[in-house]
mmCIF file as gemmi writes it, N, C-alpha and C atoms, coordinates in Angstrom:
data_model
loop_
_atom_site.group_PDB
_atom_site.id
_atom_site.type_symbol
_atom_site.label_atom_id
_atom_site.label_alt_id
_atom_site.label_comp_id
_atom_site.label_asym_id
_atom_site.label_entity_id
_atom_site.label_seq_id
_atom_site.pdbx_PDB_ins_code
_atom_site.Cartn_x
_atom_site.Cartn_y
_atom_site.Cartn_z
_atom_site.occupancy
_atom_site.B_iso_or_equiv
_atom_site.pdbx_formal_charge
_atom_site.auth_seq_id
_atom_site.auth_asym_id
_atom_site.pdbx_PDB_model_num
ATOM 1 N N . MET Axp A 1 ? 53.239 205.994 -34.071 1 0 ? 1 A 1
ATOM 2 C CA . MET Axp A 1 ? 52.883 207.15 -33.391 1 0 ? 1 A 1
ATOM 3 C C . MET Axp A 1 ? 53.27 206.927 -31.978 1 0 ? 1 A 1
ATOM 4 N N . ASN Axp A 2 ? 54.783 207.352 -31.713 1 0 ? 2 A 1
ATOM 5 C CA . ASN Axp A 2 ? 55.095 207.427 -30.056 1 0 ? 2 A 1
ATOM 6 C C . ASN Axp A 2 ? 55.144 208.137 -29.385 1 0 ? 2 A 1
ATOM 7 N N . LYS Axp A 3 ? 55.712 207.981 -28.124 1 0 ? 3 A 1
ATOM 8 C CA . LYS Axp A 3 ? 55.107 209.899 -26.826 1 0 ? 3 A 1
ATOM 9 C C . LYS Axp A 3 ? 56.453 210.994 -27.936 1 0 ? 3 A 1
ATOM 10 N N . ALA Axp A 4 ? 57.206 210.4 -28.695 1 0 ? 4 A 1
ATOM 11 C CA . ALA Axp A 4 ? 57.957 211.611 -29.067 1 0 ? 4 A 1
ATOM 12 C C . ALA Axp A 4 ? 57.276 212.753 -30.598 1 0 ? 4 A 1
ATOM 13 N N . ASP Axp A 5 ? 56.78 211.809 -31.141 1 0 ? 5 A 1
ATOM 14 C CA . ASP Axp A 5 ? 56.138 211.667 -32.227 1 0 ? 5 A 1
ATOM 15 C C . ASP Axp A 5 ? 54.662 213.061 -31.434 1 0 ? 5 A 1
ATOM 16 N N . LEU Axp A 6 ? 54.267 212.899 -30.847 1 0 ? 6 A 1
ATOM 17 C CA . LEU Axp A 6 ? 53.235 213.197 -30.334 1 0 ? 6 A 1
ATOM 18 C C . LEU Axp A 6 ? 53.309 214.087 -29.075 1 0 ? 6 A 1
ATOM 19 N N . THR Axp A 7 ? 53.661 213.97 -28.634 1 0 ? 7 A 1
ATOM 20 C CA . THR Axp A 7 ? 54.997 215.654 -28.482 1 0 ? 7 A 1
ATOM 21 C C . THR Axp A 7 ? 55.504 216.807 -29.307 1 0 ? 7 A 1
ATOM 22 N N . GLU Axp A 8 ? 55.278 216.916 -30.479 1 0 ? 8 A 1
ATOM 23 C CA . GLU Axp A 8 ? 56.239 217.33 -31.709 1 0 ? 8 A 1
ATOM 24 C C . GLU Axp A 8 ? 54.32 217.13 -32.119 1 0 ? 8 A 1
ATOM 25 N N . VAL Axp A 9 ? 53.415 216.625 -32.247 1 0 ? 9 A 1
ATOM 26 C CA . VAL Axp A 9 ? 52.588 217.603 -33.086 1 0 ? 9 A 1
ATOM 27 C C . VAL Axp A 9 ? 52.15 218.122 -31.379 1 0 ? 9 A 1
ATOM 28 N N . LEU Axp A 10 ? 51.418 217.976 -31.632 1 0 ? 10 A 1
ATOM 29 C CA . LEU Axp A 10 ? 51.131 219.194 -29.048 1 0 ? 10 A 1
ATOM 30 C C . LEU Axp A 10 ? 51.612 220.245 -29.835 1 0 ? 10 A 1
ATOM 31 N N . SER Axp A 11 ? 52.693 220.246 -29.651 1 0 ? 11 A 1
ATOM 32 C CA . SER Axp A 11 ? 53.621 221.584 -29.245 1 0 ? 11 A 1
ATOM 33 C C . SER Axp A 11 ? 53.879 222.582 -31.403 1 0 ? 11 A 1
ATOM 34 N N . SER Axp A 12 ? 53.804 221.764 -32.284 1 0 ? 12 A 1
ATOM 35 C CA . SER Axp A 12 ? 53.702 222.373 -33.209 1 0 ? 12 A 1
ATOM 36 C C . SER Axp A 12 ? 52.207 222.807 -33.104 1 0 ? 12 A 1
ATOM 37 N N . ARG Axp A 13 ? 51.2 222.011 -33.503 1 0 ? 13 A 1
ATOM 38 C CA . ARG Axp A 13 ? 48.909 222.41 -33.128 1 0 ? 13 A 1
ATOM 39 C C . ARG Axp A 13 ? 48.851 223.269 -32.415 1 0 ? 13 A 1
ATOM 40 N N . GLY Axp A 14 ? 49.774 223.51 -31.135 1 0 ? 14 A 1
ATOM 41 C CA . GLY Axp A 14 ? 48.82 223.97 -30.012 1 0 ? 14 A 1
ATOM 42 C C . GLY Axp A 14 ? 49.874 225.244 -29.847 1 0 ? 14 A 1
ATOM 43 N N . GLY Axp A 15 ? 50.666 225.813 -30.201 1 0 ? 15 A 1
ATOM 44 C CA . GLY Axp A 15 ? 51.708 226.513 -30.65 1 0 ? 15 A 1
ATOM 45 C C . GLY Axp A 15 ? 52.027 226.77 -28.775 1 0 ? 15 A 1
ATOM 46 N N . ILE Axp A 16 ? 53.256 225.691 -29.17 1 0 ? 16 A 1
ATOM 47 C CA . ILE Axp A 16 ? 53.675 225.537 -27.118 1 0 ? 16 A 1
ATOM 48 C C . ILE Axp A 16 ? 55.382 224.561 -26.816 1 0 ? 16 A 1
ATOM 49 N N . PRO Axp A 17 ? 56.178 225.477 -26.524 1 0 ? 17 A 1
ATOM 50 C CA . PRO Axp A 17 ? 56.548 223.941 -26.485 1 0 ? 17 A 1
ATOM 51 C C . PRO Axp A 17 ? 57.235 222.612 -26.09 1 0 ? 17 A 1
ATOM 52 N N . LYS Axp A 18 ? 57.95 222.217 -26.835 1 0 ? 18 A 1
ATOM 53 C CA . LYS Axp A 18 ? 57.585 220.635 -26.597 1 0 ? 18 A 1
ATOM 54 C C . LYS Axp A 18 ? 57.339 220.081 -25.323 1 0 ? 18 A 1
ATOM 55 N N . VAL Axp A 19 ? 59.366 220.76 -24.217 1 0 ? 19 A 1
ATOM 56 C CA . VAL Axp A 19 ? 58.973 220.703 -23.006 1 0 ? 19 A 1
ATOM 57 C C . VAL Axp A 19 ? 57.667 220.941 -22.233 1 0 ? 19 A 1
ATOM 58 N N . ARG Axp A 20 ? 56.258 221.787 -22.55 1 0 ? 20 A 1
ATOM 59 C CA . ARG Axp A 20 ? 55.545 221.568 -21.99 1 0 ? 20 A 1
ATOM 60 C C . ARG Axp A 20 ? 54.552 221.213 -22.806 1 0 ? 20 A 1
ATOM 61 N N . ALA Axp A 21 ? 54.359 220.475 -23.308 1 0 ? 21 A 1
ATOM 62 C CA . ALA Axp A 21 ? 53.672 219.638 -24.01 1 0 ? 21 A 1
ATOM 63 C C . ALA Axp A 21 ? 54 218.539 -23.661 1 0 ? 21 A 1
ATOM 64 N N . ALA Axp A 22 ? 55.197 217.875 -23.885 1 0 ? 22 A 1
ATOM 65 C CA . ALA Axp A 22 ? 55.67 216.355 -23.202 1 0 ? 22 A 1
ATOM 66 C C . ALA Axp A 22 ? 54.73 216.687 -21.46 1 0 ? 22 A 1
ATOM 67 N N . GLN Axp A 23 ? 54.581 217.846 -20.987 1 0 ? 23 A 1
ATOM 68 C CA . GLN Axp A 23 ? 54.25 217.381 -19.826 1 0 ? 23 A 1
ATOM 69 C C . GLN Axp A 23 ? 52.733 217.84 -19.581 1 0 ? 23 A 1
ATOM 70 N N . TYR Axp A 24 ? 52.006 218.077 -20.745 1 0 ? 24 A 1
ATOM 71 C CA . TYR Axp A 24 ? 51.253 217.722 -20.233 1 0 ? 24 A 1
ATOM 72 C C . TYR Axp A 24 ? 50.288 216.151 -20.918 1 0 ? 24 A 1
ATOM 73 N N . ILE Axp A 25 ? 50.869 216.416 -21.415 1 0 ? 25 A 1
ATOM 74 C CA . ILE Axp A 25 ? 51.271 214.573 -22.458 1 0 ? 25 A 1
ATOM 75 C C . ILE Axp A 25 ? 50.61 213.067 -20.489 1 0 ? 25 A 1
ATOM 76 N N . ASN Axp A 26 ? 52.419 213.801 -20.026 1 0 ? 26 A 1
ATOM 77 C CA . ASN Axp A 26 ? 52.199 213.159 -18.937 1 0 ? 26 A 1
ATOM 78 C C . ASN Axp A 26 ? 51.995 213.531 -17.832 1 0 ? 26 A 1
ATOM 79 N N . ILE Axp A 27 ? 50.986 214.438 -17.928 1 0 ? 27 A 1
ATOM 80 C CA . ILE Axp A 27 ? 50.076 214.422 -16.47 1 0 ? 27 A 1
ATOM 81 C C . ILE Axp A 27 ? 48.864 214.102 -17.151 1 0 ? 27 A 1
ATOM 82 N N . LEU Axp A 28 ? 48.46 214.451 -18.534 1 0 ? 28 A 1
ATOM 83 C CA . LEU Axp A 28 ? 46.448 213.074 -19.468 1 0 ? 28 A 1
ATOM 84 C C . LEU Axp A 28 ? 46.727 212.13 -18.29 1 0 ? 28 A 1
ATOM 85 N N . THR Axp A 29 ? 48.682 211.576 -18.947 1 0 ? 29 A 1
ATOM 86 C CA . THR Axp A 29 ? 48.294 209.961 -18.602 1 0 ? 29 A 1
ATOM 87 C C . THR Axp A 29 ? 48.827 209.725 -17.683 1 0 ? 29 A 1
ATOM 88 N N . GLU Axp A 30 ? 49.379 210.423 -17.007 1 0 ? 30 A 1
ATOM 89 C CA . GLU Axp A 30 ? 49.09 210.056 -15.046 1 0 ? 30 A 1
ATOM 90 C C . GLU Axp A 30 ? 47.647 209.98 -14.66 1 0 ? 30 A 1
ATOM 91 N N . ALA Axp A 31 ? 47.002 211.108 -14.759 1 0 ? 31 A 1
ATOM 92 C CA . ALA Axp A 31 ? 45.757 211.119 -15.324 1 0 ? 31 A 1
ATOM 93 C C . ALA Axp A 31 ? 44.543 209.603 -15.077 1 0 ? 31 A 1
ATOM 94 N N . ILE Axp A 32 ? 45.237 209.564 -16.107 1 0 ? 32 A 1
ATOM 95 C CA . ILE Axp A 32 ? 43.904 208.264 -16.622 1 0 ? 32 A 1
ATOM 96 C C . ILE Axp A 32 ? 44.684 206.7 -15.973 1 0 ? 32 A 1
ATOM 97 N N . GLN Axp A 33 ? 46.058 206.896 -15.782 1 0 ? 33 A 1
ATOM 98 C CA . GLN Axp A 33 ? 45.662 205.817 -14.861 1 0 ? 33 A 1
ATOM 99 C C . GLN Axp A 33 ? 46.145 205.782 -13.549 1 0 ? 33 A 1
ATOM 100 N N . GLU Axp A 34 ? 45.956 206.531 -12.436 1 0 ? 34 A 1
ATOM 101 C CA . GLU Axp A 34 ? 45.864 206.767 -11.421 1 0 ? 34 A 1
ATOM 102 C C . GLU Axp A 34 ? 44 206.745 -10.625 1 0 ? 34 A 1
ATOM 103 N N . SER Axp A 35 ? 43.242 207.212 -12.414 1 0 ? 35 A 1
ATOM 104 C CA . SER Axp A 35 ? 41.585 206.953 -11.876 1 0 ? 35 A 1
ATOM 105 C C . SER Axp A 35 ? 41.475 205.13 -12.444 1 0 ? 35 A 1
ATOM 106 N N . LEU Axp A 36 ? 42.459 204.537 -13.272 1 0 ? 36 A 1
ATOM 107 C CA . LEU Axp A 36 ? 41.997 203.361 -13.429 1 0 ? 36 A 1
ATOM 108 C C . LEU Axp A 36 ? 43.033 202.709 -11.732 1 0 ? 36 A 1
ATOM 109 N N . VAL Axp A 37 ? 43.953 203.515 -11.584 1 0 ? 37 A 1
ATOM 110 C CA . VAL Axp A 37 ? 43.924 201.75 -10.409 1 0 ? 37 A 1
ATOM 111 C C . VAL Axp A 37 ? 42.898 202.098 -9.011 1 0 ? 37 A 1
ATOM 112 N N . ARG Axp A 38 ? 42.399 203.313 -8.634 1 0 ? 38 A 1
ATOM 113 C CA . ARG Axp A 38 ? 41.072 203.722 -8.283 1 0 ? 38 A 1
ATOM 114 C C . ARG Axp A 38 ? 39.679 202.38 -8.857 1 0 ? 38 A 1
ATOM 115 N N . ASP Axp A 39 ? 40.189 202.07 -9.899 1 0 ? 39 A 1
ATOM 116 C CA . ASP Axp A 39 ? 38.747 201.564 -9.977 1 0 ? 39 A 1
ATOM 117 C C . ASP Axp A 39 ? 37.494 202.317 -10.856 1 0 ? 39 A 1
ATOM 118 N N . GLU Axp A 40 ? 37.938 204.003 -11.314 1 0 ? 40 A 1
ATOM 119 C CA . GLU Axp A 40 ? 36.859 204.462 -11.79 1 0 ? 40 A 1
ATOM 120 C C . GLU Axp A 40 ? 37.539 204.912 -13.724 1 0 ? 40 A 1
ATOM 121 N N . LYS Axp A 41 ? 36.466 204.522 -14.275 1 0 ? 41 A 1
ATOM 122 C CA . LYS Axp A 41 ? 36.04 204.47 -15.64 1 0 ? 41 A 1
ATOM 123 C C . LYS Axp A 41 ? 36.804 206.134 -16.29 1 0 ? 41 A 1
ATOM 124 N N . VAL Axp A 42 ? 37.392 206.026 -17.464 1 0 ? 42 A 1
ATOM 125 C CA . VAL Axp A 42 ? 37.786 207.441 -17.364 1 0 ? 42 A 1
ATOM 126 C C . VAL Axp A 42 ? 37.402 207.111 -19.379 1 0 ? 42 A 1
ATOM 127 N N . THR Axp A 43 ? 36.337 208.366 -19.918 1 0 ? 43 A 1
ATOM 128 C CA . THR Axp A 43 ? 35.554 208.365 -20.832 1 0 ? 43 A 1
ATOM 129 C C . THR Axp A 43 ? 36.33 210.26 -21.353 1 0 ? 43 A 1
ATOM 130 N N . ILE Axp A 44 ? 36.589 209.668 -22.773 1 0 ? 44 A 1
ATOM 131 C CA . ILE Axp A 44 ? 37.214 211.171 -23.605 1 0 ? 44 A 1
ATOM 132 C C . ILE Axp A 44 ? 35.941 211.224 -25.009 1 0 ? 44 A 1
ATOM 133 N N . SER Axp A 45 ? 35.029 211.846 -24.547 1 0 ? 45 A 1
ATOM 134 C CA . SER Axp A 45 ? 33.882 212.059 -25.674 1 0 ? 45 A 1
ATOM 135 C C . SER Axp A 45 ? 33.933 211.845 -26.529 1 0 ? 45 A 1
ATOM 136 N N . ASP Axp A 46 ? 33.984 211.177 -28.005 1 0 ? 46 A 1
ATOM 137 C CA . ASP Axp A 46 ? 33.664 210.909 -28.86 1 0 ? 46 A 1
ATOM 138 C C . ASP Axp A 46 ? 34.975 210.256 -29.219 1 0 ? 46 A 1
ATOM 139 N N . PHE Axp A 47 ? 35.684 209.595 -27.988 1 0 ? 47 A 1
ATOM 140 C CA . PHE Axp A 47 ? 37.355 209.331 -28.263 1 0 ? 47 A 1
ATOM 141 C C . PHE Axp A 47 ? 37.523 207.719 -27.992 1 0 ? 47 A 1
ATOM 142 N N . GLY Axp A 48 ? 36.698 208.131 -26.575 1 0 ? 48 A 1
ATOM 143 C CA . GLY Axp A 48 ? 36.591 206.212 -26.03 1 0 ? 48 A 1
ATOM 144 C C . GLY Axp A 48 ? 37.202 206.618 -24.619 1 0 ? 48 A 1
ATOM 145 N N . THR Axp A 49 ? 36.624 204.956 -24.368 1 0 ? 49 A 1
ATOM 146 C CA . THR Axp A 49 ? 37.084 204.795 -22.64 1 0 ? 49 A 1
ATOM 147 C C . THR Axp A 49 ? 37.364 203.729 -21.937 1 0 ? 49 A 1
ATOM 148 N N . PHE Axp A 50 ? 38.549 204.272 -20.985 1 0 ? 50 A 1
ATOM 149 C CA . PHE Axp A 50 ? 39.209 203.459 -20.157 1 0 ? 50 A 1
ATOM 150 C C . PHE Axp A 50 ? 39.108 202.52 -19.062 1 0 ? 50 A 1
ATOM 151 N N . THR Axp A 51 ? 39.085 201.779 -19.288 1 0 ? 51 A 1
ATOM 152 C CA . THR Axp A 51 ? 38.195 201.25 -17.896 1 0 ? 51 A 1
ATOM 153 C C . THR Axp A 51 ? 39.538 200.061 -17.607 1 0 ? 51 A 1
ATOM 154 N N . VAL Axp A 52 ? 38.996 199.502 -16.682 1 0 ? 52 A 1
ATOM 155 C CA . VAL Axp A 52 ? 39.541 198.173 -15.659 1 0 ? 52 A 1
ATOM 156 C C . VAL Axp A 52 ? 38.908 196.481 -15.936 1 0 ? 52 A 1
ATOM 157 N N . SER Axp A 53 ? 39.152 195.07 -16.247 1 0 ? 53 A 1
ATOM 158 C CA . SER Axp A 53 ? 38.862 194.379 -16.649 1 0 ? 53 A 1
ATOM 159 C C . SER Axp A 53 ? 39.122 193.407 -15.329 1 0 ? 53 A 1
ATOM 160 N N . LYS Axp A 54 ? 38.796 192.262 -14.915 1 0 ? 54 A 1
ATOM 161 C CA . LYS Axp A 54 ? 39.638 191.693 -14.112 1 0 ? 54 A 1
ATOM 162 C C . LYS Axp A 54 ? 39.979 190.356 -14.709 1 0 ? 54 A 1
ATOM 163 N N . ARG Axp A 55 ? 41.022 190.016 -14.454 1 0 ? 55 A 1
ATOM 164 C CA . ARG Axp A 55 ? 41.112 188.796 -15.339 1 0 ? 55 A 1
ATOM 165 C C . ARG Axp A 55 ? 41.017 186.901 -14.402 1 0 ? 55 A 1
ATOM 166 N N . ARG Axp A 56 ? 40.357 186.045 -13.765 1 0 ? 56 A 1
ATOM 167 C CA . ARG Axp A 56 ? 40.408 185.655 -12.779 1 0 ? 56 A 1
ATOM 168 C C . ARG Axp A 56 ? 41.557 184.181 -12.8 1 0 ? 56 A 1
ATOM 169 N N . GLU Axp A 57 ? 41.813 183.71 -11.973 1 0 ? 57 A 1
ATOM 170 C CA . GLU Axp A 57 ? 43.061 182.616 -12.602 1 0 ? 57 A 1
ATOM 171 C C . GLU Axp A 57 ? 42.765 181.804 -13.413 1 0 ? 57 A 1
ATOM 172 N N . PHE Axp A 58 ? 43.264 181.222 -13.939 1 0 ? 58 A 1
ATOM 173 C CA . PHE Axp A 58 ? 43.457 180.285 -14.412 1 0 ? 58 A 1
ATOM 174 C C . PHE Axp A 58 ? 44.535 178.79 -14.103 1 0 ? 58 A 1
ATOM 175 N N . THR Axp A 59 ? 44.877 177.715 -14.357 1 0 ? 59 A 1
ATOM 176 C CA . THR Axp A 59 ? 45.574 176.992 -15.005 1 0 ? 59 A 1
ATOM 177 C C . THR Axp A 59 ? 46.403 176.896 -16.317 1 0 ? 59 A 1
ATOM 178 N N . GLY Axp A 60 ? 48.096 177.644 -16.739 1 0 ? 60 A 1
ATOM 179 C CA . GLY Axp A 60 ? 48.998 177.15 -17.355 1 0 ? 60 A 1
ATOM 180 C C . GLY Axp A 60 ? 49.369 176.769 -17.723 1 0 ? 60 A 1
ATOM 181 N N . HIS Axp A 61 ? 50.693 176.376 -18.79 1 0 ? 61 A 1
ATOM 182 C CA . HIS Axp A 61 ? 51.475 175.282 -19.366 1 0 ? 61 A 1
ATOM 183 C C . HIS Axp A 61 ? 52.81 177.372 -19.287 1 0 ? 61 A 1
ATOM 184 N N . ASN Axp A 62 ? 54.136 176.035 -18.79 1 0 ? 62 A 1
ATOM 185 C CA . ASN Axp A 62 ? 55.107 176.566 -19.073 1 0 ? 62 A 1
ATOM 186 C C . ASN Axp A 62 ? 55.742 176.675 -21.019 1 0 ? 62 A 1
ATOM 187 N N . PRO Axp A 63 ? 55.562 177.539 -21.872 1 0 ? 63 A 1
ATOM 188 C CA . PRO Axp A 63 ? 55.715 177.284 -22.763 1 0 ? 63 A 1
ATOM 189 C C . PRO Axp A 63 ? 57.266 176.892 -22.939 1 0 ? 63 A 1
ATOM 190 N N . LYS Axp A 64 ? 58.015 177.505 -22.86 1 0 ? 64 A 1
ATOM 191 C CA . LYS Axp A 64 ? 59.665 176.234 -22.816 1 0 ? 64 A 1
ATOM 192 C C . LYS Axp A 64 ? 59.743 174.979 -22.021 1 0 ? 64 A 1
ATOM 193 N N . ASN Axp A 65 ? 58.974 174.021 -20.18 1 0 ? 65 A 1
ATOM 194 C CA . ASN Axp A 65 ? 59.215 173.107 -20.172 1 0 ? 65 A 1
ATOM 195 C C . ASN Axp A 65 ? 57.262 172.162 -19.845 1 0 ? 65 A 1
ATOM 196 N N . GLY Axp A 66 ? 56.791 172.854 -21.319 1 0 ? 66 A 1
ATOM 197 C CA . GLY Axp A 66 ? 55.488 172.946 -20.685 1 0 ? 66 A 1
ATOM 198 C C . GLY Axp A 66 ? 54.942 171.817 -19.316 1 0 ? 66 A 1
ATOM 199 N N . GLN Axp A 67 ? 55.589 172.826 -18.341 1 0 ? 67 A 1
ATOM 200 C CA . GLN Axp A 67 ? 55.202 172.661 -16.682 1 0 ? 67 A 1
ATOM 201 C C . GLN Axp A 67 ? 53.853 173.327 -17.018 1 0 ? 67 A 1
ATOM 202 N N . VAL Axp A 68 ? 52.782 172.075 -15.476 1 0 ? 68 A 1
ATOM 203 C CA . VAL Axp A 68 ? 52.298 173.324 -15.551 1 0 ? 68 A 1
ATOM 204 C C . VAL Axp A 68 ? 51.256 174.526 -13.895 1 0 ? 68 A 1
ATOM 205 N N . MET Axp A 69 ? 51.626 175.169 -14.645 1 0 ? 69 A 1
ATOM 206 C CA . MET Axp A 69 ? 51.304 176.61 -13.879 1 0 ? 69 A 1
ATOM 207 C C . MET Axp A 69 ? 50.007 177.541 -13.974 1 0 ? 69 A 1
ATOM 208 N N . ASN Axp A 70 ? 50.312 177.593 -12.338 1 0 ? 70 A 1
ATOM 209 C CA . ASN Axp A 70 ? 48.552 178.095 -12.067 1 0 ? 70 A 1
ATOM 210 C C . ASN Axp A 70 ? 48.922 179.857 -11.852 1 0 ? 70 A 1
ATOM 211 N N . VAL Axp A 71 ? 48.681 180.331 -13.235 1 0 ? 71 A 1
ATOM 212 C CA . VAL Axp A 71 ? 48.427 182.169 -13.137 1 0 ? 71 A 1
ATOM 213 C C . VAL Axp A 71 ? 47.322 182.251 -12.547 1 0 ? 71 A 1
ATOM 214 N N . PRO Axp A 72 ? 47.892 183.954 -11.705 1 0 ? 72 A 1
ATOM 215 C CA . PRO Axp A 72 ? 46.963 184.603 -10.78 1 0 ? 72 A 1
ATOM 216 C C . PRO Axp A 72 ? 46.286 185.437 -11.804 1 0 ? 72 A 1
ATOM 217 N N . ALA Axp A 73 ? 44.894 185.883 -10.782 1 0 ? 73 A 1
ATOM 218 C CA . ALA Axp A 73 ? 44.464 186.697 -10.956 1 0 ? 73 A 1
ATOM 219 C C . ALA Axp A 73 ? 45.358 188.493 -11.232 1 0 ? 73 A 1
ATOM 220 N N . ARG Axp A 74 ? 44.5 188.718 -12.113 1 0 ? 74 A 1
ATOM 221 C CA . ARG Axp A 74 ? 44.534 190.249 -12.568 1 0 ? 74 A 1
ATOM 222 C C . ARG Axp A 74 ? 44.338 191.275 -12.441 1 0 ? 74 A 1
ATOM 223 N N . ARG Axp A 75 ? 44.366 192.45 -13.59 1 0 ? 75 A 1
ATOM 224 C CA . ARG Axp A 75 ? 43.757 193.282 -13.828 1 0 ? 75 A 1
ATOM 225 C C . ARG Axp A 75 ? 44.366 193.774 -14.621 1 0 ? 75 A 1
ATOM 226 N N . ILE Axp A 76 ? 43.781 194.25 -15.566 1 0 ? 76 A 1
ATOM 227 C CA . ILE Axp A 76 ? 44.227 194.46 -16.411 1 0 ? 76 A 1
ATOM 228 C C . ILE Axp A 76 ? 43.772 195.127 -17.057 1 0 ? 76 A 1
ATOM 229 N N . PRO Axp A 77 ? 43.936 196.914 -17.528 1 0 ? 77 A 1
ATOM 230 C CA . PRO Axp A 77 ? 43.253 198.015 -18.751 1 0 ? 77 A 1
ATOM 231 C C . PRO Axp A 77 ? 42.885 197.558 -20.524 1 0 ? 77 A 1
ATOM 232 N N . VAL Axp A 78 ? 40.839 198.299 -20.371 1 0 ? 78 A 1
ATOM 233 C CA . VAL Axp A 78 ? 41.148 198.244 -21.221 1 0 ? 78 A 1
ATOM 234 C C . VAL Axp A 78 ? 40.502 198.854 -22.075 1 0 ? 78 A 1
ATOM 235 N N . PHE Axp A 79 ? 40.341 199.723 -23.364 1 0 ? 79 A 1
ATOM 236 C CA . PHE Axp A 79 ? 39.929 201.018 -24.417 1 0 ? 79 A 1
ATOM 237 C C . PHE Axp A 79 ? 38.855 200.088 -25.253 1 0 ? 79 A 1
ATOM 238 N N . ARG Axp A 80 ? 38.414 201.358 -24.601 1 0 ? 80 A 1
ATOM 239 C CA . ARG Axp A 80 ? 36.353 200.749 -26.322 1 0 ? 80 A 1
ATOM 240 C C . ARG Axp A 80 ? 36.656 202.465 -26.229 1 0 ? 80 A 1
ATOM 241 N N . ALA Axp A 81 ? 36.833 201.866 -28.04 1 0 ? 81 A 1
ATOM 242 C CA . ALA Axp A 81 ? 36.723 203.068 -28.365 1 0 ? 81 A 1
ATOM 243 C C . ALA Axp A 81 ? 35.209 204.226 -29.629 1 0 ? 81 A 1
ATOM 244 N N . GLY Axp A 82 ? 35.227 205.539 -29.074 1 0 ? 82 A 1
ATOM 245 C CA . GLY Axp A 82 ? 34.294 205.771 -29.062 1 0 ? 82 A 1
ATOM 246 C C . GLY Axp A 82 ? 33.399 206.084 -30.309 1 0 ? 82 A 1
ATOM 247 N N . LYS Axp A 83 ? 32.251 206.645 -30.962 1 0 ? 83 A 1
ATOM 248 C CA . LYS Axp A 83 ? 31.737 206.666 -31.623 1 0 ? 83 A 1
ATOM 249 C C . LYS Axp A 83 ? 32.507 208.155 -33.025 1 0 ? 83 A 1
ATOM 250 N N . GLY Axp A 84 ? 32.924 208.589 -32.616 1 0 ? 84 A 1
ATOM 251 C CA . GLY Axp A 84 ? 33.679 209.826 -32.915 1 0 ? 84 A 1
ATOM 252 C C . GLY Axp A 84 ? 34.709 208.748 -33.568 1 0 ? 84 A 1
ATOM 253 N N . LEU Axp A 85 ? 35.718 207.949 -32.599 1 0 ? 85 A 1
ATOM 254 C CA . LEU Axp A 85 ? 36.793 207.878 -33.399 1 0 ? 85 A 1
ATOM 255 C C . LEU Axp A 85 ? 36.17 206.113 -34.5 1 0 ? 85 A 1
ATOM 256 N N . LYS Axp A 86 ? 35.361 205.452 -34.183 1 0 ? 86 A 1
ATOM 257 C CA . LYS Axp A 86 ? 34.619 203.679 -34.794 1 0 ? 86 A 1
ATOM 258 C C . LYS Axp A 86 ? 34.583 205.109 -36.252 1 0 ? 86 A 1
ATOM 259 N N . ASN Axp A 87 ? 34.287 206.389 -36.588 1 0 ? 87 A 1
ATOM 260 C CA . ASN Axp A 87 ? 33.096 207.119 -38.072 1 0 ? 87 A 1
ATOM 261 C C . ASN Axp A 87 ? 34.93 206.956 -38.743 1 0 ? 87 A 1
ATOM 262 N N . ALA Axp A 88 ? 35.652 208.004 -38.348 1 0 ? 88 A 1
ATOM 263 C CA . ALA Axp A 88 ? 36.751 208.161 -37.962 1 0 ? 88 A 1
ATOM 264 C C . ALA Axp A 88 ? 37.78 207.358 -39.08 1 0 ? 88 A 1
ATOM 265 N N . LEU Axp A 89 ? 37.586 206.441 -37.976 1 0 ? 89 A 1
ATOM 266 C CA . LEU Axp A 89 ? 38.463 205.092 -39.427 1 0 ? 89 A 1
ATOM 267 C C . LEU Axp A 89 ? 37.46 204.357 -39.994 1 0 ? 89 A 1
ATOM 268 N N . ASN Axp A 90 ? 36.02 204.472 -39.649 1 0 ? 90 A 1
ATOM 269 C CA . ASN Axp A 90 ? 35.033 204.108 -41.469 1 0 ? 90 A 1
ATOM 270 C C . ASN Axp A 90 ? 34.455 205.833 -41.559 1 0 ? 90 A 1
ATOM 271 N N . PRO Axp A 91 ? 34.522 205.762 -42.69 1 0 ? 91 A 1
ATOM 272 C CA . PRO Axp A 91 ? 33.907 207.021 -43.404 1 0 ? 91 A 1
ATOM 273 C C . PRO Axp A 91 ? 32.582 206.869 -43.932 1 0 ? 91 A 1
ATOM 274 N N . ASN Axp A 92 ? 31.658 205.351 -44.391 1 0 ? 92 A 1
ATOM 275 C CA . ASN Axp A 92 ? 31.002 205.494 -45.075 1 0 ? 92 A 1
ATOM 276 C C . ASN Axp A 92 ? 29.764 205.501 -44.339 1 0 ? 92 A 1
């Protein structure tokens, strides 16, 4: 499922125009992104939690030429599934 598919589902289930559904999806994703940029955790009950993880700098190799290179420290988004999502995937 991609963003267009998600827009279609939200539009049909919510009984709203596709344009408005797309706006709502954009608002939601922008709000999550802005919170993560500020190092804030975003929790959606029974769905999951978005957080930011910090990766340290390390020495790697360029796969094209084998040359040693320094990979800088960086921040990456992390998603951890909540209990409701886990139960939906594994309904035992």
